[in-house]
ROMAR-565567 format. One record per residue: x, y, z of N, C-alpha, C in turn. Coordinates in steps of 0.05 Angstrom, whole numbers, plus 5000, padded with zeros to 4 digits. Example, Ala and Ser with C-alpha at 12.3 -4.5 7.8 and 13.67 -1.06 7.14 Angstrom:
[atom [5264 4886 5156] [5246 4910 5156] [5264 4934 5156]]
[atom [5257 4955 5142] [5273 4979 5143] [5258 5001 5157]]
***
This chain:
[atom [1743 3446 7336] [1715 3438 7330] [1707 3445 7301]]
[atom [1696 3427 7286] [1688 3431 7259] [1661 3441 7255]]
[atom [1658 3461 7238] [1632 3474 7232] [1626 3473 7202]]
[atom [1602 3464 7193] [1595 3465 7165] [1572 3483 7162]]
[atom [1575 3502 7146] [1554 3523 7140] [1548 3525 7111]]
[atom [1522 3522 7105] [1512 3523 7078] [1492 3544 7078]]
[atom [1496 3566 7062] [1477 3588 7059] [1466 3595 7087]]
[atom [1485 3600 7105] [1481 3611 7133] [1468 3588 7150]]
[atom [1461 3566 7142] [1452 3544 7157] [1475 3527 7169]]
[atom [1475 3525 7195] [1493 3508 7209] [1486 3479 7207]]
[atom [1500 3462 7193] [1493 3435 7192] [1513 3416 7207]]
[atom [1527 3427 7225] [1547 3411 7240] [1534 3390 7254]]
[atom [1510 3392 7264] [1498 3370 7282] [1485 3349 7265]]
[atom [1481 3353 7239] [1465 3332 7223] [1485 3318 7204]]
[atom [1511 3327 7202] [1531 3314 7185] [1549 3299 7201]]
[atom [1551 3274 7195] [1570 3257 7211] [1598 3255 7201]]
[atom [1600 3256 7172] [1626 3253 7159] [1630 3274 7139]]
[atom [1653 3285 7139] [1660 3306 7118] [1686 3299 7107]]
[atom [1688 3298 7080] [1713 3294 7065] [1722 3319 7049]]
[atom [1745 3329 7057] [1756 3354 7046] [1781 3345 7032]]
[atom [1784 3349 7006] [1809 3340 6991] [1816 3357 6968]]
[atom [1842 3350 6959] [1853 3366 6937] [1874 3348 6924]]
[atom [1880 3356 6900] [1900 3340 6883] [1913 3361 6863]]
[atom [1940 3361 6863] [1954 3380 6845] [1943 3377 6816]]
[atom [1933 3355 6808] [1924 3352 6780] [1895 3359 6775]]
[atom [1882 3364 6796] [1852 3370 6794] [1842 3398 6799]]
[atom [1862 3417 6804] [1855 3446 6805] [1842 3453 6828]]
[atom [1814 3448 6829] [1797 3456 6850] [1796 3438 6872]]
[atom [1795 3449 6898] [1791 3430 6919] [1762 3423 6923]]
[atom [1757 3399 6937] [1729 3389 6936] [1722 3385 6966]]
[atom [1697 3390 6973] [1685 3384 7000] [1660 3366 6993]]
[atom [1660 3343 7008] [1638 3326 7004] [1626 3317 7034]]
[atom [1599 3318 7035] [1588 3310 7058] [1561 3298 7054]]
[atom [1551 3282 7071] [1525 3267 7067] [1506 3271 7091]]
[atom [1480 3273 7084] [1460 3275 7103] [1437 3254 7098]]
[atom [1427 3242 7119] [1406 3222 7116] [1379 3238 7115]]
[atom [1363 3233 7096] [1338 3248 7091] [1316 3227 7084]]
[atom [1298 3222 7103] [1276 3203 7100] [1249 3217 7107]]
[atom [1232 3221 7087] [1207 3234 7095] [1191 3217 7114]]
[atom [1195 3191 7114] [1180 3172 7134] [1190 3176 7161]]
[atom [1214 3187 7166] [1224 3188 7193] [1221 3216 7203]]
[atom [1202 3221 7219] [1196 3248 7229] [1217 3258 7249]]
[atom [1234 3241 7259] [1254 3251 7279] [1278 3262 7262]]
[atom [1281 3256 7236] [1305 3266 7221] [1298 3294 7216]]
[atom [1321 3312 7220] [1316 3340 7212] [1315 3342 7182]]
[atom [1298 3359 7172] [1294 3365 7145] [1312 3386 7133]]
[atom [1328 3379 7116] [1347 3397 7103] [1342 3402 7075]]
[atom [1341 3428 7066] [1337 3435 7038] [1361 3450 7028]]
[atom [1374 3438 7009] [1399 3451 6998] [1396 3451 6969]]
[atom [1408 3469 6953] [1408 3469 6925] [1436 3477 6912]]
[atom [1439 3469 6887] [1461 3476 6874] [1463 3506 6873]]
[atom [1489 3514 6877] [1493 3542 6878] [1496 3555 6906]]
[atom [1487 3541 6925] [1491 3549 6952] [1519 3550 6961]]
[atom [1527 3571 6976] [1552 3576 6986] [1557 3557 7011]]
[atom [1582 3543 7010] [1589 3524 7030] [1614 3534 7044]]
[atom [1615 3533 7070] [1638 3541 7086] [1645 3517 7104]]
[atom [1671 3513 7108] [1678 3492 7129] [1699 3507 7146]]
[atom [1691 3505 7172] [1707 3520 7192] [1722 3500 7212]]
[atom [1744 3506 7219] [1759 3492 7243] [1767 3510 7263]]
[atom [1756 3507 7286] [1761 3523 7308] [1757 3553 7303]]
[atom [1735 3558 7288] [1726 3585 7280] [1740 3597 7255]]
[atom [1761 3585 7247] [1774 3595 7221] [1764 3580 7196]]
[atom [1758 3594 7175] [1749 3581 7152] [1772 3568 7135]]
[atom [1771 3542 7131] [1790 3527 7117] [1781 3520 7088]]
[atom [1754 3524 7081] [1744 3519 7054] [1720 3537 7050]]
[atom [1719 3548 7026] [1696 3563 7017] [1691 3555 6989]]
[atom [1666 3548 6983] [1661 3539 6954] [1632 3541 6950]]
[atom [1623 3529 6928] [1597 3530 6917] [1588 3500 6913]]
[atom [1564 3495 6923] [1552 3470 6921] [1545 3462 6888]]
[atom [1558 3442 6880] [1558 3434 6853] [1540 3408 6845]]
[atom [1543 3389 6862] [1530 3364 6857] [1514 3354 6879]]
[atom [1489 3342 6873] [1474 3330 6893] [1464 3303 6885]]
[atom [1471 3282 6899] [1462 3255 6890] [1448 3240 6914]]
[atom [1429 3222 6909] [1412 3211 6930] [1408 3183 6925]]
[atom [1412 3167 6948] [1404 3138 6947] [1376 3134 6960]]
[atom [1358 3127 6945] [1330 3124 6954] [1329 3100 6976]]
[atom [1344 3080 6970] [1343 3057 6992] [1353 3067 7020]]
[atom [1373 3080 7021] [1386 3089 7046] [1378 3117 7055]]
[atom [1366 3131 7037] [1359 3160 7043] [1380 3178 7046]]
[atom [1404 3168 7037] [1429 3183 7042] [1433 3204 7016]]
[atom [1434 3229 7024] [1439 3251 7004] [1467 3259 7006]]
[atom [1483 3258 6983] [1511 3268 6983] [1515 3292 6969]]
[atom [1528 3311 6983] [1531 3338 6968] [1560 3342 6963]]
[atom [1566 3353 6942] [1596 3361 6933] [1598 3391 6925]]
[atom [1616 3403 6938] [1623 3429 6935] [1650 3433 6924]]
[atom [1656 3453 6906] [1681 3459 6895] [1690 3488 6902]]
[atom [1715 3492 6906] [1724 3521 6912] [1724 3535 6885]]
[atom [1731 3562 6886] [1727 3580 6864] [1748 3574 6840]]
[atom [1765 3557 6845] [1786 3550 6823] [1769 3534 6801]]
[atom [1747 3525 6809] [1729 3510 6789] [1723 3532 6766]]
[atom [1717 3557 6773] [1711 3578 6754] [1733 3587 6736]]
[atom [1757 3585 6748] [1781 3593 6734] [1788 3571 6714]]
[atom [1784 3545 6723] [1791 3523 6705] [1770 3517 6684]]
[atom [1746 3529 6687] [1725 3522 6667] [1717 3546 6651]]
[atom [1729 3567 6655] [1722 3592 6639] [1744 3597 6619]]
[atom [1738 3606 6595] [1754 3611 6573] [1758 3643 6570]]
[atom [1781 3650 6563] [1787 3680 6560] [1796 3686 6530]]
[atom [1796 3709 6522] [1803 3717 6495] [1821 3742 6496]]
[atom [1846 3739 6502] [1863 3762 6506] [1892 3754 6497]]
[atom [1907 3774 6485] [1937 3769 6482] [1951 3784 6503]]
[atom [1967 3769 6519] [1983 3780 6540] [2012 3787 6532]]
[atom [2022 3807 6541] [2051 3811 6541] [2057 3825 6569]]
[atom [2061 3806 6590] [2063 3814 6616] [2077 3793 6632]]
[atom [2079 3800 6658] [2090 3780 6677] [2069 3760 6685]]
[atom [2075 3737 6692] [2056 3716 6702] [2038 3728 6724]]
[atom [2053 3742 6743] [2037 3752 6767] [2016 3771 6758]]
[atom [2022 3788 6737] [2003 3808 6730] [1981 3794 6713]]
[atom [1988 3774 6699] [1965 3758 6684] [1946 3746 6703]]
[atom [1956 3734 6724] [1940 3721 6745] [1920 3743 6756]]
[atom [1930 3765 6763] [1914 3786 6775] [1893 3795 6754]]
[atom [1900 3797 6729] [1881 3805 6708] [1858 3784 6706]]
[atom [1865 3757 6704] [1845 3737 6702] [1826 3738 6726]]
[atom [1836 3743 6749] [1816 3743 6772] [1799 3768 6769]]
[atom [1809 3790 6762] [1793 3815 6759] [1771 3810 6738]]
[atom [1778 3798 6715] [1761 3794 6693] [1738 3773 6701]]
[atom [1747 3752 6716] [1724 3732 6723] [1711 3740 6749]]
[atom [1719 3763 6762] [1707 3771 6786] [1713 3750 6810]]
[atom [1738 3741 6810] [1748 3722 6830] [1766 3740 6849]]
[atom [1761 3737 6876] [1778 3752 6893] [1808 3745 6889]]
[atom [1824 3766 6887] [1854 3760 6884] [1869 3766 6909]]
[atom [1885 3747 6917] [1903 3751 6939] [1930 3760 6934]]
[atom [1946 3742 6923] [1973 3747 6914] [1983 3729 6894]]
[atom [2005 3735 6881] [2018 3716 6863] [2048 3717 6864]]
[atom [2062 3696 6865] [2090 3693 6867] [2102 3713 6844]]
[atom [2120 3728 6854] [2132 3748 6834] [2155 3733 6818]]
[atom [2155 3737 6792] [2176 3727 6776] [2194 3751 6763]]
[atom [2177 3773 6755] [2192 3794 6741] [2198 3788 6713]]
[atom [2188 3764 6702] [2194 3756 6674] [2171 3761 6656]]
[atom [2177 3776 6634] [2159 3782 6616] [2152 3759 6595]]
[atom [2126 3754 6591] [2116 3731 6573] [2098 3743 6554]]
[atom [2103 3732 6530] [2084 3738 6509] [2066 3713 6505]]
[atom [2040 3718 6510] [2022 3695 6509] [1994 3701 6499]]
[atom [1988 3691 6473] [1963 3695 6463] [1944 3676 6473]]
[atom [1924 3683 6486] [1904 3665 6500] [1876 3669 6487]]
[atom [1873 3659 6462] [1850 3661 6447] [1831 3637 6449]]
[atom [1808 3641 6464] [1792 3617 6472] [1808 3595 6489]]
[atom [1825 3604 6506] [1840 3588 6525] [1830 3588 6551]]
[atom [1832 3566 6565] [1822 3564 6594] [1838 3587 6611]]
[atom [1824 3599 6628] [1837 3618 6645] [1858 3605 6662]]
[atom [1853 3581 6672] [1874 3568 6686] [1898 3562 6671]]
[atom [1896 3555 6644] [1919 3548 6627] [1932 3575 6622]]
[atom [1920 3596 6619] [1931 3623 6615] [1951 3630 6636]]
[atom [1943 3624 6662] [1959 3630 6684] [1982 3610 6684]]
[atom [1978 3585 6682] [1998 3564 6685] [2018 3566 6661]]
[atom [2010 3571 6636] [2029 3573 6614] [2048 3595 6617]]
[atom [2038 3618 6628] [2056 3640 6635] [2074 3634 6657]]
[atom [2065 3619 6677] [2084 3610 6699] [2103 3588 6691]]
[atom [2094 3572 6671] [2110 3552 6660] [2134 3564 6645]]
[atom [2129 3585 6629] [2149 3598 6614] [2170 3610 6635]]
[atom [2159 3622 6655] [2177 3633 6675] [2193 3613 6690]]
[atom [2180 3591 6696] [2194 3569 6711] [2217 3557 6695]]
[atom [2214 3556 6669] [2238 3548 6651] [2262 3568 6650]]
[atom [2258 3592 6658] [2278 3610 6661] [2289 3611 6689]]
[atom [2276 3609 6709] [2285 3613 6736] [2287 3586 6751]]
[atom [2275 3564 6741] [2277 3538 6754] [2258 3533 6777]]
[atom [2242 3552 6783] [2222 3550 6805] [2197 3539 6795]]
[atom [2182 3526 6815] [2156 3513 6808] [2134 3528 6822]]
[atom [2111 3529 6807] [2089 3545 6818] [2063 3529 6817]]
[atom [2043 3539 6835] [2017 3525 6834] [1995 3549 6843]]
[atom [1973 3549 6830] [1953 3566 6842] [1932 3553 6860]]
[atom [1922 3568 6880] [1903 3552 6899] [1889 3575 6912]]
[atom [1866 3567 6925] [1849 3584 6941] [1858 3586 6968]]
[atom [1862 3611 6982] [1869 3612 7011] [1854 3636 7020]]
[atom [1853 3637 7046] [1842 3662 7060] [1813 3669 7050]]
[atom [1795 3649 7050] [1767 3650 7042] [1764 3658 7014]]
[atom [1773 3641 6994] [1768 3643 6968] [1784 3665 6956]]
[atom [1806 3671 6961] [1825 3689 6946] [1844 3672 6932]]
[atom [1848 3677 6905] [1867 3665 6890] [1896 3670 6899]]
[atom [1913 3652 6905] [1941 3657 6909] [1958 3638 6891]]
[atom [1978 3648 6880] [1999 3633 6864] [2023 3631 6883]]
[atom [2031 3606 6890] [2051 3602 6908] [2074 3586 6896]]
[atom [2098 3586 6906] [2119 3569 6898] [2111 3541 6907]]
[atom [2108 3523 6888] [2100 3496 6895] [2122 3482 6911]]
[atom [2114 3468 6934] [2131 3455 6951] [2140 3471 6975]]
[atom [2128 3494 6979] [2134 3509 7001] [2126 3493 7027]]
[atom [2143 3495 7047] [2138 3480 7071] [2111 3490 7087]]
[atom [2096 3471 7093] [2068 3476 7103] [2072 3480 7134]]
[atom [2091 3470 7147] [2098 3475 7174] [2092 3450 7191]]
[atom [2084 3428 7176] [2075 3404 7190] [2099 3382 7193]]
[atom [2103 3371 7215] [2121 3348 7218] [2105 3323 7226]]
[atom [2107 3302 7210] [2095 3278 7218] [2117 3258 7230]]
[atom [2110 3247 7253] [2128 3230 7268] [2114 3206 7278]]
[atom [2128 3184 7277] [2114 3158 7284] [2104 3154 7311]]
[atom [2117 3167 7331] [2105 3164 7359] [2085 3185 7367]]
[atom [2079 3202 7349] [2063 3226 7354] [2036 3225 7336]]
[atom [2038 3235 7314] [2015 3238 7296] [2013 3221 7272]]
[atom [2035 3206 7264] [2036 3189 7242] [2024 3162 7249]]
[atom [2003 3154 7234] [1989 3128 7240] [1999 3104 7221]]
[atom [2006 3112 7196] [2015 3091 7177] [2030 3105 7156]]
[atom [2051 3090 7144] [2066 3099 7122] [2073 3077 7103]]
[atom [2074 3083 7077] [2080 3065 7056] [2100 3076 7035]]
[atom [2118 3060 7027] [2139 3070 7009] [2143 3049 6988]]
[atom [2144 3060 6963] [2148 3040 6942] [2170 3051 6921]]
[atom [2187 3031 6910] [2203 3041 6888] [2198 3021 6863]]
[atom [2202 3032 6841] [2195 3018 6815] [2214 3025 6792]]
[atom [2227 3004 6781] [2243 3008 6757] [2227 3010 6731]]
[atom [2202 3004 6731] [2186 3003 6706] [2186 3028 6690]]
[atom [2184 3052 6702] [2183 3076 6686] [2209 3083 6672]]
[atom [2230 3070 6678] [2256 3077 6669] [2259 3080 6638]]
[atom [2273 3103 6632] [2282 3108 6604] [2311 3116 6607]]
[atom [2330 3100 6594] [2358 3105 6598] [2372 3110 6572]]
[atom [2357 3112 6551] [2371 3120 6526] [2350 3134 6507]]
[atom [2360 3156 6494] [2344 3171 6477] [2358 3172 6448]]
[atom [2345 3164 6429] [2355 3168 6401] [2346 3194 6389]]
[atom [2362 3213 6381] [2356 3237 6370] [2356 3232 6340]]
[atom [2334 3241 6327] [2332 3239 6297] [2329 3268 6286]]
[atom [2334 3270 6260] [2326 3296 6247] [2297 3296 6242]]
[atom [2287 3318 6226] [2257 3320 6222] [2246 3298 6205]]
[atom [2265 3284 6191] [2256 3264 6171] [2259 3236 6185]]
[atom [2266 3235 6209] [2270 3209 6224] [2295 3196 6220]]
[atom [2316 3209 6207] [2341 3198 6206] [2358 3200 6231]]
[atom [2369 3179 6242] [2386 3180 6268] [2407 3200 6265]]
[atom [2412 3215 6288] [2433 3237 6290] [2452 3225 6311]]
[atom [2443 3221 6333] [2460 3211 6355] [2443 3201 6378]]
[atom [2455 3187 6396] [2440 3177 6421] [2453 3189 6446]]
[atom [2435 3193 6466] [2441 3203 6491] [2436 3180 6511]]
[atom [2455 3173 6527] [2452 3151 6546] [2454 3160 6576]]
[atom [2438 3150 6595] [2439 3157 6621] [2466 3145 6634]]
[atom [2479 3162 6650] [2501 3151 6665] [2494 3140 6693]]
[atom [2469 3147 6702] [2459 3137 6726] [2449 3109 6725]]
[atom [2438 3103 6701] [2427 3075 6694] [2439 3064 6670]]
[atom [2463 3055 6672] [2477 3043 6648] [2462 3020 6639]]
[atom [2463 3016 6611] [2448 2995 6598] [2461 2967 6604]]
[atom [2486 2966 6611] [2497 2939 6616] [2488 2928 6642]]
[atom [2477 2946 6660] [2466 2936 6686] [2436 2934 6687]]
[atom [2423 2955 6674] [2394 2959 6677] [2379 2950 6650]]
[atom [2393 2943 6629] [2380 2938 6604] [2375 2965 6590]]
[atom [2361 2963 6566] [2357 2988 6552] [2328 2994 6547]]
[atom [2317 3017 6554] [2293 3026 6548] [2297 3051 6532]]
[atom [2289 3053 6509] [2296 3077 6490] [2269 3091 6483]]
[atom [2274 3118 6480] [2253 3137 6468] [2266 3150 6445]]
[atom [2249 3159 6426] [2259 3176 6404] [2251 3206 6408]]
[atom [2270 3222 6403] [2267 3251 6402] [2272 3263 6375]]
[atom [2251 3274 6362] [2256 3286 6335] [2263 3315 6338]]
[atom [2285 3323 6324] [2294 3352 6327] [2273 3371 6321]]
[atom [2273 3394 6336] [2253 3415 6333] [2270 3442 6330]]
[atom [2259 3460 6315] [2271 3489 6312] [2274 3499 6339]]
[atom [2295 3513 6343] [2301 3530 6368] [2298 3514 6393]]
[atom [2303 3488 6392] [2301 3471 6416] [2331 3458 6420]]
[atom [2337 3457 6447] [2362 3446 6453] [2361 3415 6453]]
[atom [2370 3404 6432] [2368 3374 6429] [2378 3357 6455]]
[atom [2400 3362 6464] [2411 3350 6487] [2394 3354 6513]]
[atom [2385 3377 6517] [2367 3382 6541] [2338 3369 6539]]
[atom [2329 3370 6514] [2302 3358 6509] [2306 3326 6510]]
[atom [2327 3315 6502] [2330 3287 6503] [2334 3278 6532]]
[atom [2350 3293 6548] [2353 3286 6576] [2327 3289 6590]]
[atom [2311 3306 6583] [2283 3310 6598] [2267 3286 6593]]
[atom [2272 3269 6574] [2256 3245 6568] [2264 3222 6586]]
[atom [2288 3224 6597] [2299 3201 6612] [2286 3201 6640]]
[atom [2281 3176 6649] [2273 3171 6676] [2288 3151 6690]]
[atom [2288 3153 6717] [2301 3132 6732] [2283 3116 6749]]
[atom [2290 3105 6770] [2273 3092 6789] [2253 3109 6800]]
[atom [2226 3103 6799] [2206 3118 6808] [2201 3114 6838]]
[atom [2199 3133 6854] [2194 3129 6882] [2166 3142 6887]]
[atom [2151 3127 6906] [2126 3139 6913] [2121 3131 6944]]
[atom [2103 3149 6958] [2098 3143 6985] [2071 3153 6992]]
[atom [2060 3144 7013] [2034 3154 7023] [2034 3153 7054]]
[atom [2019 3167 7067] [2018 3166 7096] [1989 3170 7104]]
[atom [1982 3160 7128] [1958 3165 7142] [1965 3179 7168]]
[atom [1952 3200 7177] [1960 3213 7200] [1938 3228 7213]]
[atom [1941 3240 7236] [1920 3257 7246] [1918 3281 7230]]
[atom [1895 3290 7226] [1889 3313 7206] [1905 3338 7218]]
[atom [1918 3351 7201] [1928 3378 7202] [1921 3394 7178]]
[atom [1905 3413 7180] [1892 3425 7157] [1913 3442 7140]]
[atom [1938 3446 7152] [1959 3461 7137] [1970 3440 7115]]
[atom [1967 3415 7118] [1980 3395 7100] [1961 3390 7077]]
[atom [1964 3406 7054] [1946 3406 7031] [1964 3405 7007]]
[atom [1951 3395 6984] [1967 3390 6959] [1982 3417 6950]]
[atom [2004 3416 6941] [2019 3437 6932] [2040 3446 6951]]
[atom [2039 3436 6976] [2057 3445 6997] [2077 3419 7003]]
[atom [2098 3426 7018] [2117 3405 7025] [2114 3399 7055]]
[atom [2121 3375 7061] [2117 3367 7089] [2142 3351 7099]]
[atom [2147 3351 7125] [2170 3337 7138] [2159 3311 7150]]
[atom [2172 3290 7145] [2164 3262 7156] [2189 3250 7169]]
[atom [2184 3237 7193] [2205 3223 7204] [2194 3195 7211]]
[atom [2197 3175 7191] [2191 3148 7196] [2210 3130 7181]]
[atom [2233 3125 7195] [2255 3112 7181] [2251 3083 7173]]
[atom [2231 3069 7185] [2225 3041 7180] [2218 3038 7151]]
[atom [2197 3054 7142] [2187 3054 7116] [2204 3066 7094]]
[atom [2223 3083 7102] [2240 3097 7086] [2231 3126 7081]]
[atom [2209 3133 7093] [2199 3159 7089] [2211 3176 7112]]
[atom [2233 3189 7106] [2248 3205 7124] [2259 3230 7110]]
[atom [2250 3253 7117] [2260 3276 7103] [2237 3295 7095]]
[atom [2241 3309 7072] [2224 3328 7063] [2209 3317 7037]]
[atom [2183 3319 7035] [2168 3310 7013] [2148 3330 7003]]
[atom [2135 3323 6979] [2116 3344 6965] [2089 3328 6966]]
[atom [2070 3343 6975] [2042 3332 6977] [2029 3334 6948]]
[atom [2024 3312 6938] [2011 3313 6910] [1980 3311 6913]]
[atom [1971 3296 6933] [1941 3297 6936] [1940 3292 6968]]
[atom [1913 3300 6977] [1907 3298 7004] [1876 3295 7009]]
[atom [1869 3279 7029] [1843 3274 7033] [1839 3275 7067]]
[atom [1824 3296 7075] [1820 3299 7103] [1791 3291 7109]]
[atom [1790 3272 7128] [1762 3260 7136] [1756 3267 7164]]
[atom [1734 3279 7168] [1724 3287 7194] [1700 3270 7200]]
[atom [1702 3257 7222] [1676 3242 7233] [1673 3248 7261]]
[atom [1648 3260 7266] [1642 3270 7294] [1663 3287 7305]]
[atom [1675 3303 7289] [1695 3322 7300] [1723 3312 7298]]
[atom [1728 3286 7296] [1756 3275 7295] [1762 3274 7268]]
[atom [1790 3281 7262] [1799 3283 7236] [1824 3264 7231]]
[atom [1824 3256 7207] [1849 3238 7198] [1853 3247 7169]]
[atom [1879 3243 7161] [1884 3251 7132] [1904 3229 7119]]
[atom [1898 3227 7093] [1914 3210 7076] [1928 3226 7055]]
[atom [1954 3225 7054] [1970 3242 7036] [1985 3224 7015]]
[atom [1986 3231 6991] [2002 3219 6970] [2026 3237 6966]]
[atom [2050 3226 6968] [2074 3239 6968] [2091 3237 6943]]
[atom [2105 3259 6935] [2125 3257 6914] [2152 3261 6924]]
[atom [2172 3249 6911] [2200 3256 6922] [2212 3277 6906]]
[atom [2201 3286 6882] [2211 3310 6870] [2188 3327 6865]]
[atom [2194 3352 6861] [2174 3374 6857] [2170 3379 6829]]
[atom [2144 3370 6822] [2136 3372 6793] [2113 3392 6790]]
[atom [2114 3405 6768] [2095 3427 6764] [2077 3420 6742]]
[atom [2051 3430 6744] [2031 3426 6723] [2037 3443 6699]]
[atom [2055 3434 6682] [2064 3453 6661] [2044 3455 6637]]
[atom [2039 3478 6629] [2022 3486 6606] [2039 3501 6585]]
[atom [2035 3492 6561] [2053 3504 6539] [2042 3531 6528]]
[atom [2058 3549 6522] [2052 3573 6504] [2046 3564 6478]]
[atom [2030 3578 6462] [2028 3571 6432] [2056 3568 6420]]
[atom [2060 3546 6406] [2089 3541 6396] [2098 3561 6376]]
[atom [2079 3573 6361] [2090 3593 6341] [2096 3618 6357]]
[atom [2091 3621 6381] [2098 3648 6395] [2120 3643 6418]]
[atom [2133 3619 6419] [2152 3614 6437] [2175 3634 6437]]
[atom [2182 3643 6412] [2205 3659 6411] [2199 3688 6419]]
[atom [2175 3693 6429] [2168 3721 6436] [2168 3723 6467]]
[atom [2171 3701 6480] [2175 3703 6511] [2201 3716 6516]]
[atom [2202 3737 6535] [2226 3750 6539] [2244 3734 6556]]
***
């Protein structure tokens, strides 16, 4: 059973459709719902909500979303009022801080929460010391630049999100959410696409003046079969030319999406298991965006999937890269 509570008011009976969604590129999760409000219709319940009201979404008594009402829009013709709430990642993503850190990413995340008075849950431990001057920098970027520096040392991917009623948690991105989608049970539709258009199979390395030094070619996508798509990499101090050039290469891009019965464990940042061999979606995938739609208590979800685990990387100030331990 779904419950929608706004500033202690239970609106479950007057809201027909609820959309709860997230995206690994949009930081905060969003909750959107609509209510018909017509002063001429005396049978419609009168609902008064305002920006700043606390919004909670519950499923079977457990809170799956907690946030703040941010936007209110109304259509005069239909009388439909649409409300949009964001979770507390909004404040982390929109607040700037002024501090020079020399600490681990996990401690930096905890400091940011304490400073912004955001409840802190846990942060994935790295044990890697990072020097990070965050002067007028977004709090979200402060957390992610530290974790990006750690990721480049240990190879792990990270993502911050709100869990357990608005506590910040930084988790290893792609962690299995526990959901299996299967064609004869809960999977309603699946789509799979491959594209060669993003391919880059040769990189020309130049010196700082633009003079050619050497080329790096892909062995997986040889030019005699796939043609040549080239990018230029200009040498930089204290950078591994070969590694940086190879990072510019791309192969065939794979993408997929599914529609399934809603399972609130399946959200952006986690991994999911899918068994649908006809479309080619069979195995373990990464959820890049999710939209859960609830109508009269019934739920459906649309998931955008990635075949590789990518992190929202944020750079440390370049002049201070050499100070990260």
